C-alpha positions, -999 to +999 in steps of 0.1 A: -116-630-296-146-624-320-178-606-311-211-605-330-222-573-347-234-543-328-264-544-351-277-573-331-296-550-307-313-532-335-325-564-352-334-581-320-354-554-302-360-524-325-367-537-360-394-563-350-414-534-335-408-507-362-416-529-391-452-536-382-457-500-373-444-490-407-467-515-424-497-502-405-489-465-414-484-475-450-518-494-450-535-464-433-522-440-460-531-464-488-567-470-475-570-433-469-565-426-506-596-446-514-588-454-550-590-490-561-553-494-570-542-481-535-566-505-518-553-534-538-517-524-529-528-522-492-541-558-495-509-570-512-489-552-484-509-570-457-505-604-473-467-599-478-464-587-442-482-618-429-458-640-449-427-621-437-440-621-401-428-656-397-392-644-401-398-611-382-412-630-352-381-654-351-356-626-349-361-616-313-366-652-303-334-667-319-310-637-323-283-635-297-252-614-290-222-637-287-185-638-281-161-666-290-135-680-265-111-708-269-135-734-255-169-721-266-193-693-271-205-669-245-242-660-252-249-626-236-282-619-220-297-591-199-295-611-167-269-637-173-245-652-198-247-688-211-217-707-223-220-732-251-190-755-256-178-761-291-182-798-285-220-793-282-224-775-315-238-797-342-236-772-371-238-736-382-250-721-414-255-687-429-286-674-446-270-655-474-301-639-488-305-613-462-286-582-452-272-584-427-264-621-428-277-642-400-258-673-389-278-701-373-262-724-348-277-758-338-264-771-305-272-796-277-281-782-243-258-803-220-282-801-191-312-815-210-297-830-242-323-810-262-314-797-296-317-759-298-311-732-323-300-696-321-287-670-345-262-642-345-251-615-368-214-615-374-194-583-383-197-581-420-168-559-430-150-572-461-173-603-462-183-616-497-218-631-505-217-669-499-183-666-482-178-669-445-168-640-422-138-644-399-160-652-368-179-680-386-146-694-399-132-694-364-162-711-349-162-738-377-125-745-370-132-748-332-162-771-338-140-794-360-113-795-332-136-799-302-165-820-316-154-854-329-189-861-341-191-830-362-197-838-399-200-811-426-227-833-443-251-826-414-250-788-421-280-776-440-274-770-477-270-734-489-292-744-519-322-742-495-316-704-494-321-702-531-353-724-529-367-701-501-359-670-522-376-685-553-406-696-531-410-661-518-405-643-551-433-660-571-461-651-547-447-616-542-446-611-580-483-621-582-492-598-554-476-568-572-495-578-604-527-579-584-519-545-568-512-529-602-539-545-623-563-564-601-570-601-608-565-611-644-596-628-658-590-657-681 
């Protein structure tokens, strides 16, 4: 059947550690220059890093390597595998504004009844922006077949992705203006 991308390991274990190291090296170099503009850019980098950290921290916590079967998903772990039946999946949605694309799945844990979320990276060959990859299409079809309570209306809107992007772009734009020119006095 379908398997998640081989990039999962990179984004789950390597990238969350390399990104902060890269930011620290960048800030060390900028502070080392000692000029006012470099120091402002280091401050802007730190603020952006703190804002993006929310997403970076979630990657290793939510990202999983999965495989599809006829009855559910196999979530692969180091020690054991977990099976999530399609009937227990409430929705899945893709965050289109990243590369690679992350697909989030909300499901009910049958043992506790608790709602949980996880994410996976599908193989992205020949996939268009805002279009679903073959693995996501297959999972959606299986949810519709196995979960009689599934309703597309419960899936989060993709418009939220645009709102998140706009919400991130405005502060980043002001940070770069600050880094270039300092605060503008009125």
